[in-house]
C-alpha positions in Angstrom: 41.6 -5.3 6.4 42.6 -2.5 4.6 42.7 -4.7 1.5 39.3 -6.0 2.0 37.4 -2.9 2.2 38.9 -1.2 -1.0 38.3 -4.8 -3.0 34.8 -4.5 -1.5 34.2 -0.5 -2.9 35.2 -1.5 -6.3 33.3 -4.6 -6.3 30.5 -2.8 -5.5 31.3 0.1 -8.4 31.8 -2.6 -10.7 28.2 -4.2 -10.1 26.8 -0.3 -10.2 28.5 0.2 -13.1 27.1 -2.9 -14.3 23.5 -2.2 -13.3 23.7 0.8 -15.1 24.6 -0.3 -18.3 21.8 -2.9 -18.3 18.9 -2.3 -20.8 16.2 -3.5 -17.8 15.8 -0.8 -15.9 15.5 -1.8 -12.1 12.0 -1.1 -10.3 10.8 0.2 -6.9 7.6 0.6 -5.7 6.9 2.7 -2.6 3.8 1.6 -1.6 2.5 3.8 1.6 -0.5 3.1 3.7 -3.5 5.5 4.1 -1.7 8.1 2.8 -4.9 10.3 1.1 -4.1 12.6 -2.5 -3.9 15.8 0.1 -1.4 14.7 2.5 1.9 15.8 0.1 2.8 19.2 0.1 3.6 18.5 -4.1 -0.3 17.8 -3.9 -1.2 21.2 -2.1 -0.8 19.9 1.5 0.1 23.5 3.4 0.5 22.4 7.6 2.8 19.6 6.3 5.9 19.6 4.2 7.2 16.4 2.8 10.3 17.6 0.6 11.8 13.9 -0.6 8.3 12.6 -2.1 7.8 16.2 -3.7 11.7 16.1 -5.1 10.3 12.7 -7.0 7.3 14.4 -8.5 9.9 17.0 -9.4 12.3 15.0 -11.6 8.9 12.6 -13.2 5.5 12.6 -13.7 2.6 13.1 -11.0 -0.5 11.7 -11.7 -3.6 13.6 -10.1 -6.4 10.8 -11.5 -4.7 7.7 -10.1 -6.3 4.9 -8.6 -6.1 2.6 -6.4 -8.5 -0.6 -6.8 -10.0 -0.2 -3.4 -10.2 2.2 -0.1 -8.9 -0.5 2.2 -5.6 -2.0 2.2 -5.8 -5.8 1.6 -8.2 -5.7 -1.9 -5.6 -2.6 -3.1 -2.4 -5.1 -2.4 -4.4 -8.0 -3.8 -4.9 -6.2 -6.9 -1.4 -4.2 -7.2 0.4 -7.8 -7.1 -2.1 -9.9 -8.8 -3.5 -7.9 -11.8 -7.0 -8.8 -10.8 -9.6 -6.7 -9.2 -10.1 -8.2 -5.4 -13.9 -8.0 -5.6 -13.9 -11.1 -7.6 -12.7 -13.4 -5.2 -14.2 -13.7 -1.8 -11.7 -13.8 1.3 -10.3 -10.2 0.2 -11.6 -7.9 2.2 -9.7 -7.0 5.4 -7.4 -9.6 6.2 -7.0 -10.6 10.5 -3.8 -11.4 11.3 -4.1 -15.0 11.2 -5.5 -15.2 7.8 -4.2 -17.6 5.1 -2.5 -16.3 1.7 -5.3 -15.1 -0.6 -3.6 -14.7 -3.6 -3.1 -17.9 -5.6 0.1 -20.0 -6.0 -0.6 -20.6 -9.6 -1.3 -17.4 -11.3 1.0 -14.8 -13.1 1.3 -11.9 -11.0 3.7 -8.8 -10.4 6.7 -10.4 -9.2 6.3 -13.4 -11.0 7.0 -10.9 -14.5 10.1 -9.8 -13.3 11.4 -13.4 -12.4 10.4 -14.2 -15.8 12.4 -11.4 -16.9 15.5 -12.6 -14.9 15.1 -10.0 -12.2 15.7 -10.1 -8.5 12.4 -9.9 -6.6 11.9 -8.7 -3.2 8.7 -7.5 -0.9 9.7 -5.5 2.3 7.5 -3.9 5.1 3.7 -4.7 5.3 2.3 -8.1 3.7 -1.7 -8.2 4.9 -2.1 -10.6 2.4 -2.1 -14.0 4.6 0.4 -16.5 4.9 0.2 -20.3 4.8 -2.8 -22.8 4.3 -3.6 -23.8 7.6 -5.6 -22.4 10.4 -4.5 -22.1 13.1 -1.2 -21.1 11.7 2.1 -22.5 13.2 4.1 -18.9 13.4 6.9 -21.1 14.9 8.2 -22.8 11.7 8.2 -21.7 8.3 5.0 -20.7 7.1 3.9 -21.5 3.4 2.7 -20.7 0.7 3.6 -16.5 1.4 5.5 -14.5 -0.7 7.8 -16.6 -2.0 5.2 -18.8 -3.6 3.6 -15.3 -5.5 7.3 -14.7 -6.9 9.2 -13.1 -4.6 12.8 -14.1 -4.0 13.1 -12.5 -0.7 10.8 -11.1 2.3 11.2 -8.9 5.2 7.8 -8.4 6.4 5.5 -8.3 9.5 2.6 -10.5 8.4 -0.4 -8.1 8.7 -1.1 -4.4 9.9 1.1 -2.8 13.0 -2.1 -3.2 14.9 -2.8 -6.4 14.5 -1.2 -9.3 16.2 1.5 -10.9 15.6 3.7 -8.2 16.5 6.5 -9.9 14.8 9.2 -9.8 12.0 9.4 -12.2 9.2 12.4 -13.5 7.1 11.9 -15.4 3.9 8.7 -16.5 6.2 10.3 -17.3 9.2 9.8 -15.4 12.8 12.9 -13.9 13.5 13.8 -14.2 17.3 11.9 -17.6 18.2 13.1 -19.1 21.6 12.2 -22.9 21.9 10.8 -22.1 25.5 8.5 -19.4 24.5 6.9 -20.5 21.1 3.8 -17.9 19.5 0.3 -17.9 19.6 -2.3 -16.4 18.2 -6.2 -16.1 18.9 -8.7 -13.5 17.5 -11.4 -14.6 19.6 -10.4 -14.5 23.2 -6.8 -13.8 25.3 -4.9 -16.4 26.8 -4.8 -17.0 30.6 -2.7 -14.1 31.9 -2.3 -12.2 29.2 -2.9 -8.6 30.1 -4.6 -6.5 27.5 -4.9 -2.9 26.9 -9.1 -3.7 27.7 -8.4 -4.6 31.3 -5.2 -2.7 31.7 -5.4 0.8 30.2 -2.7 2.1 33.0 0.0 0.3 30.9 -0.8 2.0 27.7 1.4 5.1 26.2 -1.2 5.3 23.5 -5.0 4.7 24.3 -7.5 3.7 21.7 -11.3 4.3 21.1 -12.9 1.8 23.2 -15.3 1.1 20.1 -12.7 -0.1 17.5 -11.1 -3.1 19.1 -7.6 -2.1 19.7 -7.4 -3.4 23.2 -6.4 -6.6 23.2 -2.6 -7.5 23.1 -0.2 -4.8 24.4 3.1 -4.8 22.3 5.0 -1.9 23.5 2.5 0.3 25.7 0.0 0.4 22.9 -3.1 -2.1 22.3 -3.7 -4.4 19.3 -6.6 -6.1 17.7 -6.0 -9.6 18.8 -4.4 -11.7 21.3 -1.1 -13.5 21.2 1.5 -15.3 24.1 5.0 -16.3 23.5 7.6 -14.7 21.3 8.6 -12.0 23.5 12.2 -11.6 22.2 10.4 -11.7 18.8 8.1 -8.4 19.5 9.4 -5.3 17.4 8.4 -1.7 18.8 6.8 0.7 16.6 9.8 3.3 16.5 11.8 0.7 14.9 9.9 -0.3 11.9 10.9 2.7 9.6 14.8 2.3 10.1 14.6 -1.5 10.3 12.5 -2.0 6.6 14.7 0.6 5.1 17.7 -1.1 6.2 16.6 -4.4 5.0 15.5 -2.9 1.6 18.9 -1.5 1.0 20.2 -4.8 1.9 18.2 -6.6 -0.6 19.5 -3.7 -3.3 23.0 -4.6 -2.5 22.8 -8.5 -2.7 21.0 -7.6 -6.3 24.2 -5.8 -7.3 26.3 -8.8 -5.9 24.2 -11.3 -8.2 24.7 -8.7 -10.8 21.0 -8.9 -11.7 18.4 -5.9 -11.9 15.7 -6.1 -9.0 12.3 -5.5 -8.5 11.5 -4.5 -4.5 7.6 -3.9 -4.0 8.4 -1.7 -0.2 5.4 -1.6 1.4 5.8 1.1 3.7 4.0 0.6 7.1 3.1 4.4 7.6 1.3 6.4 8.2 -1.5 3.3 9.3 -2.2 3.0 12.8 -0.8 3.0 15.4 1.2 5.9 14.3 4.0 5.7 16.6 7.1 6.9 14.5 10.3 6.9 15.2 11.4 8.9 18.4 13.0 11.8 16.6 9.9 12.6 14.7 7.4 12.7 17.4 5.9 16.3 17.8 7.9 17.7 15.1 4.7 18.3 13.0 1.9 20.2 13.9 -0.7 17.5 13.0 -0.1 14.9 16.0 1.5 11.8 15.7 -0.8 11.1 12.2 1.8 14.3 10.9 4.9 12.9 12.5 4.2 9.8 10.9 4.2 11.8 7.2 7.7 13.2 8.6 9.0 9.7 8.9 7.7 8.5 5.7 9.1 11.2 3.6 12.2 10.7 5.6 12.1 6.8 4.4 11.4 7.9 0.9 14.7 10.2 1.2 16.7 7.2 2.4 16.3 4.9 -0.4 16.7 7.4 -2.6 19.9 8.4 -1.4 20.8 5.2 -1.3 20.2 4.4 -4.9 22.3 7.8 -5.8 25.1 6.4 -3.6 25.0 2.9 -5.6 24.7 4.7 -8.9 21.7 3.2 -9.8 19.6 6.4 -9.8 19.1 7.3 -13.5 18.1 3.5 -14.4 15.6 2.8 -11.8 11.7 3.5 -12.1 10.9 4.8 -9.0 6.8 4.3 -8.4 5.3 6.4 -5.1 1.7 5.5 -4.1 -0.6 4.7 -1.3 -3.1 1.4 -1.1 -6.0 3.4 -0.4 -7.0 6.9 0.8 -6.9 9.0 4.2 -8.3 8.8 7.6 -8.2 10.6 10.9 -9.3 8.6 13.6 -8.9 5.1 12.9 -9.0 3.7 16.3 -6.2 5.3 18.4 -6.5 8.2 20.3 -3.8 10.3 18.8 -4.7 13.4 18.6 -4.8 13.7 14.5 -8.1 14.4 13.6 -8.1 17.4 16.6 -5.2 19.2 14.7 -6.7 18.7 11.7 -9.3 20.4 12.4 -7.9 23.2 13.8 -5.3 24.0 11.0 -8.5 23.1 8.4 -6.5 20.5 7.3 -8.0 18.2 4.3 -5.8 14.7 3.7 -7.9 13.9 0.8 -7.6 17.1 -1.1 -10.5 18.5 -2.9 -12.3 14.7 -2.9 -14.7 13.6 -1.2 -14.7 10.7 1.6 -11.7 8.8 2.8 -10.7 5.5 3.6 -13.4 2.7 3.4 -15.2 4.7 1.4 -17.0 5.0 -2.6 -16.3 8.7 -2.8 -13.1 9.4 -5.0 -10.9 10.0 -1.7 -11.2 6.4 -1.0 -9.1 5.4 -4.4 -7.9 8.7 -5.7 -4.4 8.5 -4.1 -0.8 9.9 -5.1 0.9 8.6 -7.7 4.5 9.5 -9.1 6.7 7.6 -11.5 10.2 9.1 -11.4 12.9 7.2 -14.3 15.5 9.9 -15.0 17.2 7.9 -18.1 13.7 8.1 -19.8 11.2 10.1 -18.4 11.4 13.8 -18.5 11.3 15.9 -15.2 8.4 18.0 -13.4 5.4 16.4 -15.8 1.8 16.4 -14.8 -0.6 14.4 -16.0 -4.4 14.4 -15.7 -4.7 10.6 -17.5 -7.1 8.0 -15.8 -4.6 5.6 -14.1 -5.1 2.4 -12.2 -2.5 0.4 -10.2 -4.3 -2.8 -11.4 -2.3 -2.2 -15.0 1.1 -2.2 -13.2 1.1 -6.0 -14.1 0.7 -5.7 -17.6 2.4 -2.9 -18.4 5.7 -4.0 -17.4 5.5 -7.2 -18.7 5.2 -5.0 -22.3 8.7 -3.1 -21.1 10.2 -6.0 -20.4 8.7 -8.6 -23.2 7.1 -10.6 -20.7 4.2 -12.6 -22.7 1.3 -13.0 -20.9 -0.3 -16.5 -20.6 -3.2 -16.0 -23.5 -5.3 -18.6 -21.4 -5.2 -17.0 -18.0 -7.6 -13.5 -17.1 -6.3 -10.7 -16.2 -7.6 -7.4 -15.3 -4.9 -5.6 -16.0 -3.9 -3.9 -19.6 -0.8 -2.1 -21.3 -0.9 1.5 -20.4 2.8 1.6 -20.4 3.0 4.7 -22.3 0.9 6.6 -20.2 2.8 5.8 -16.8 6.1 6.7 -18.3 4.1 10.1 -19.6 4.8 9.6 -22.8 1.0 9.6 -23.7 -1.8 11.1 -21.7 -4.3 8.2 -22.6 -6.7 7.4 -19.7 -8.0 4.1 -19.1 -10.9 3.2 -20.8 -12.3 2.9 -17.2 -11.5 2.0 -13.5 -13.8 0.0 -11.2 -13.5 1.3 -7.6 -14.5 -0.8 -4.4 -15.3 0.8 -1.0 -14.8 -1.0 2.6 -18.5 -2.8 2.5 -17.7 -5.1 -0.1 -21.3 -4.6 -2.0 -21.7 -1.2 -3.7 -18.9 -0.8 -6.9 -18.6 2.2 -8.3 -17.1 2.6 -12.1 -15.4 5.5 -13.8 -15.2 6.7 -17.6 -14.8 10.0 -19.2 -15.2 11.7 -16.4 -18.4 9.9 -15.5 -18.6 8.1 -12.1 -21.6 5.5 -11.4 -22.1 3.8 -8.0 -24.0 1.2 -7.4 -27.0 1.1 -4.9 -25.8 -0.4 -1.4 -26.8 -0.5 2.4 -25.3 1.3 5.0 -24.7 4.3 6.8 -24.1 7.7 5.0 -21.5 8.3 7.7 -19.4 6.0 9.0 -19.1 7.4 12.6 -17.0 5.5 14.1 -14.0 7.5 11.6 -16.4 10.6 10.9 -15.9 9.5 7.3 -19.0 9.8 4.7 -19.3 5.7 3.2 -20.7 6.7 -0.2 -23.6 4.0 0.5 -27.1 4.9 -0.6 -29.9 2.4 -1.7 -30.3 4.8 -4.6 -27.9 5.0 -7.8 -25.7 7.8 -7.6 -23.9 9.5 -10.9 -21.5 11.9 -10.7 -19.7 14.1 -13.4 -16.3 14.5 -11.9 -15.0 16.2 -14.9 -17.3 19.2 -13.3 -17.7 18.0 -9.9 -14.9 16.5 -8.7 -16.2 16.9 -5.0 -19.3 14.6 -5.8 -21.6 17.0 -4.2 -24.4 16.7 -7.2 -26.0 13.7 -7.7 -27.0 13.6 -11.6 -28.6 9.8 -12.3 -32.3 11.5 -12.6 -30.8 14.1 -15.4 -28.5 11.8 -17.5 -30.1 8.5 -17.6 -28.5 7.5 -20.6 -25.2 7.7 -19.1 -26.4 6.2 -16.1 -27.4 3.0 -18.2 -24.7 3.1 -19.7 -22.2 3.0 -17.1 -24.1 0.5 -15.4 -24.3 -2.1 -18.5 -20.2 -1.6 -18.7 -19.9 -2.6 -15.0 -22.1 -5.6 -15.3 -20.0 -6.9 -18.4 -17.0 -5.9 -16.9 -18.6 -8.3 -14.0 -19.2 -11.1 -16.3 -15.9 -11.0 -18.0 -13.9 -12.5 -15.2 -16.4 -15.2 -15.0 -15.6 -16.8 -18.2 
């Protein structure tokens, strides 16, 4: 037994040395959920401390003008993995938990770029990009297409979000813990006979929800979810275990890549801090910001766990780690978890100085934390104000790995590798931002931002966030007015016309 253990340790060390000497860096994307620019202490948060994430920034380059492509989750995830703006494709808004796969399987994707370069590719955590092609989905067998068909060798996910059914783990697109006599069924229209729902049985809940936001369907772990589900009782997870399980699976994937003697690309889509915010028990009550603050502490712990794992395996120096979020922050997003009240008491601004938040066309909707660490090549402690978009990871990593993208295939992704690595301060030519209503679009270039006219309330009252929707055209000079307080469309008609024309051209480019 002792010989076996020693042999295993020696083998792991040899594998680590191989990975360190490889000219191909490992790549880890830590993609968080609903984390605002102002939610990190390295970005100025004072009511919360995020030491592990701060350490990433201290040892890498931290960006202050980096953007997700949308202010909601599914379209941002679509874009980071496909290299295309989600608004180009119908059906890519926030998906129900029983939606089919929205990323085409016949296009170049970020994981396919890595596979072509000889990497082991893995996806762990939140998916929310749909599965399969048939409706209803049969959750009792392997569901295809899914992560494998867009380029991931391995996946361990939950299908949508923690507040949507089915509340199950899937490994390589198969539900865990299934029993033949208790098959899973999912419905988003009406509850199943005999199913206990949060609406009808609030006495069963340990966290209550806003009755107007739909989190009162199927009950799992004492929390109401969106949608209805029956069966799969042994398959359902508990919220408190999610962080630990996903981190363990992420590290296991890394270990398997070492065993295979291949560099790895891991897309770790961390479930925090999306609702319902119910972190591991050791984090409950540890912040001053309710369960949302506690979930931020768990998120920071997750980052620390993964970074420690890389260090212990001798992989830290030659691993590119990217930390970012899928969209901006929201305090009240359907559950009564005391987040809005505690933030108000402490004057806490999760979006920092920026206006809006999740779902919004204003800057806090898409301007998110973005940190890149690569000790072997990136100088520590750099700060960059360069305009950056997550959509460019595909083309930039293709350039790094000398993978040629198909000449006849359209992509919105562009090579800004030198900017991402902190060796250049070159701005992206322009970025396009998509708010939650899918009617408006915004374009940013050279410090100016144009928002197209659209219908909708100025204030999304259910989440208490300014939408940015307006029937009039909006123009903001972000350089002088980062908080978007003054619409200067009337004063700068030429600038407005130029941005409007550029946006029209960008839209048309995708139609070719």
